[in-house]
N, C-alpha and C positions, 0 to 999 in steps of 0.2 A: 463632690460628684460621686453618682451610684457607681458599684463594682459591678466591672462585666465578667459575669461570669463563667459565660463561657470557654475560655479559654481553661476555666479548671475541668469544666464538662464534659473537656475533651479529654484531661488527663488521668480524668477517673472511666471514662466510655476506655482511652487505651489501654488500661492497666488492670491488673488482678489483685494481688498483695501489699495492704496499706497498713503503717504505721503511726499513731495518732501520739501526739505526744502535748503536755503542755506545761507551766512553768511552777519552779519549787514553792514546796505549801498550798494546795490548790485549793481556789477556795470554789463556789458554789457557781460562779460563770465557767471558771477553766472545767471542771468536772462536768458539769450538765453540757457544756456546749462539745466537751468530749462524745461523753454520752447520746447526744444527739445527731452527733457527725457520724460514729461508728455506724447508730442503727438507721441510718440514712444509706450508708455503704453496702451493708448487711443484707438491706431491701433491694441493694441494687445489686444483688449477687458477689460482694466481693469478700473475700476473707480481710480481716481487720482484726488488729490487735493494739491497745490501747498500751503505754509504757513509757510510765512518766517516774520523773527525780524524785520524788518526793511519796510517801504514802499516803492516802485518804483519809482525811481527818474522818474520825471515829461519828459527829454528830451529820456528817455527811454521805456517811457510807449507804442510806436509803437511795442514794441519787443512780448507784452502781448493785442493783439488787443480785444481779448475774456475775459481778464480780470480773469482770470485762479487766479490770485494771491492775496492771501489776509495774510494780515498782522494780525501777533495773538496777541490778546490784547481782546478790550474789545468786538470784535465782531467777535474774533475766540476764545473761552475757553477753558481751558487747558483738561477739558476732551472729547470735539468734536475733537480738534487734535489729541488725544489720543485713538481714533477709528479707528484706521487703521489695518492693518495685517504686513504692512513692511511700516520705517520710510526709506527713503533715504536723503542723506546731500549730495548736490554737491556744489564743489569745494572750501572747507573746510574742515579739521580735527582738529581744536580747538575750544575749550571748549568759549574762550571768544567772538570765531568771533559768535555764533550765539547765541550770547544775550540773552532772555526770555525765546529763544525756547528750553534752557538748560531743562527746569523743564517739558518739554514735554518728551525728550530723557533722564529724568532721574524715570520718573514716567510711561510710557508707557511700556506695555509688547508685541511691535512687536520686529518684525525685524527688527535690525537697520544695514545700509548699508551707509556705503562711497565711495563714487565716488571722487577724488582729485588728483591736480597735484602739490602741493606745500611742501615743508621739513618741513615744522615748522610740530608738530602733537601732538595730545593728544591722551588720551586710550579713545571714546565715549562707547564702547562696543559696535563696530560695525565689522561686516566684511567687511575690506577694499580692495575696489582696486581701486590702489593708484599707479604712474606713473609719477617720481618729471621732469623726462626728455620732458614729454607733454607740449609743451609752452601752452595748458589752459584746462581748464575741458572741454569744447565743442569740442576739437577732443577725448578726453575719451568715450563719449557720442554717437558721429558719430562712431566712430571704432562699439562700442556696439551694436548700430542699425545696423552695418554693419554685426555684428558676428551672429544676429539674423535674418539675409536675409529679412530686411525692411528698406532699406536705409533712411533717410530722403526725403523730398521732399513740396515744397509749401513754405511756412512760414517757419516749419520745419528747413526744408535745412537754408535757413536766417536767423535765431536767431542762428542756431550754427555756422554760417560763421561768423557773428557780434560777438558773442564769443571769436573765436578765433583771428580774425582782429584785434579786438579793444585789446586784451592781447599781442596783439606782437605789439602795435603799427600803425597796418595797417602793418604790416609784415619788421618795421625797426628793428625793436628790434633782439640782439644774438639769443633769442629761437626763431627767424624763420628758421628753420631747415629744411630740403629735404622732412623732415614728414610733414611737415606743409605746404609747399607749396602743396605737394599731395596730403592733406587732403581737402586742399580750393580747389583743381585745381576738388576735385571729389564731392562735395560744387556747383561749378558753372558747371557740368556734370547735378546734379541733380537740375538746374531750379534757381538759384542765381545771379543774375545781380549784381555786386559787386560796380557798378556805381551809382548806384538806390540806396543803401547800404551808401555808402559813402555818402552823400546827405542826409541820414536822421538821420547820427551819427555824422557828421563834418560840414554841411550848412545852419542848423537850427539855430543861436547863435541867441542872443537878444544882444538888444543894452544894457542893464543892467547886461549881461552876459560881454561883454567886456569893460564897465566900469569897473567892479569888476579888471577882470584880467589885465588894467591899471593901481590901486591900488596896486594890492599883487605887479605886476613887478615892480614897483617904487620901492617896498623895498627891491627887491634884493641884498644880502651879499656875499661876497668874506671870503672863512677863507683856511688856511691852504697852502699858498702863490698861490693861484688858483687851488685849488682843490677840492673845497669843494664848493656848493652854496647854500644859502638858504631863504627865505622868508618865510609871513605870513597872514592868513585871520582871522581882526576879526570878533565878533560877527554884530559890528558898520559898518562893512560895508556891507554887506549886507542889512541892512535896509536903508543903506544913497544911494545906489547902486539900490536898489528895487532887487537882485539878489539872489540864494541861493544856499548853500553850496555846492551843487551837482554843481556850475559854476566853483570851482572850477579845478576842474578834467583835466588832461593833465597838468596843469600848473606847475609841479612836473620835468616833460621833457622836456619844455618850458628850464625848469634852467637850464638841462642838454646840452642843445645848447652851452653853452659858450665854448669859445675856451679854452681847459685847465682843464676843469673842470670835473671830477672823480667820485665825486659822490654828489646827493643834496636832500634835503630835504622840505620840506613847513608844517607849521603846520600849521591848521583851529580848532579856537576857536570853542570847543561845543554848545549847548543853555543852557545845563548842566553846562560847566565852564572846562571842562576839553579838551587836547587838541590833534587834532587826527593827530598823524604823517605819512606823507607818507615820503618813502624813496623809492631813486633809485642809482642804480651804472652803470658804464659801464668799472668799471676796474676789477681787481679780488679782492675789494672788497665784502664783503660779507654784505649786509648790514640788509640781515633776521635774520645774528646771532647778530647783533646792537640790530634792535626789538625786537630780546628775551630776552633780557635785560630789555627793561620795557613792560614783557608779552605780544607784540606781535609777528609775527613773517611774514613769507611767500618764497618768491623766494632770490636767491644769492643776484638776478640784480634788486631786486623787494618785497619791503616790506614795513608794518605798524604798529603803533601801538597808544595806548591808553595813554596820559601822565597829571601826575596831573597837573592843572595849578599853577599860572601863567602861560605867555607865556615865559616873560623873565627868567623864575625860568627852565622850560620846557628845553627852548635852550641852557641855560647853563649843565645841565645833558645832552642835548644830545650830545652838540660842545663835553664836556669830552669824552664822549663813544668813537668818530670820532676820539680823538686826538690820544687811546691808541692806534688804530690800525693804521691809514694814516702814520705812517714812515715804516710801513712793506709791505706798499700796491706798486704794482710795476703795471705799466699800459701793457696790452698786447700786445704781436707785432701786427702790421697790416698786 
């Protein structure tokens, strides 16, 4: 069911100061949607700040050329973050995903708003503008801008296209519906040049990143008669190759390219010892349901969770969860 944007339009009209937040370890959908929404609000004469629980990954810094995004912490105090009329959370509605910004959301007296497309959800005490059929939060922000008759332009449109293109695997995932393509087409009409954006996103790899991929892909294992592929990255791998945790992005999708594989996951060891699990599916298996067992969530075909280490124990736990559901799963017909 399409979102009724009129209540959000009234909230925007009635208030002046806005804070925008997205999830920990932000991806291009999170950052692109934040930049797209912030640009819209600035056009409408609003005062806007973007405060995230995590720093922007280096390879996505080009989406925020004006460095609007600030990390919550020493540089942005709790009191400063609470000084707003409206706090908008984009691309998540889960407490675990907002990290330390939860302290702000629990303390602030500001009106809280969620713009999200994920199945997994908590009660953040916000008015929700949610559509789980949308392929990306960037689609929702684009549609809201068009509802306000202030369509995206320039860098704003590019950031929103990046949000949509990355959350659909450059339009190769099953969530790439006619609506997805129509929205992308309108953004191209607004001035986006997809070929230039693709180069920025996917053709600026470092030698360190390629070395990391070699290490991680060499560890790929297959289970459940070839239906599940999985691998992992250790903290030591980053120091050995000179790479960063963000360089593991999209490796889980590479695992899905193995013939016969229906689902995949990758573990990335965090600096605090926890294990970040990224799960993907291309069958009827809902990885969101599996991730939720570990306090995470996401979409049916793409989800994530943080699991206590060490990696061997985390792997055993996750494999046990997959074992419970695989016998009942069938591959959708072509």
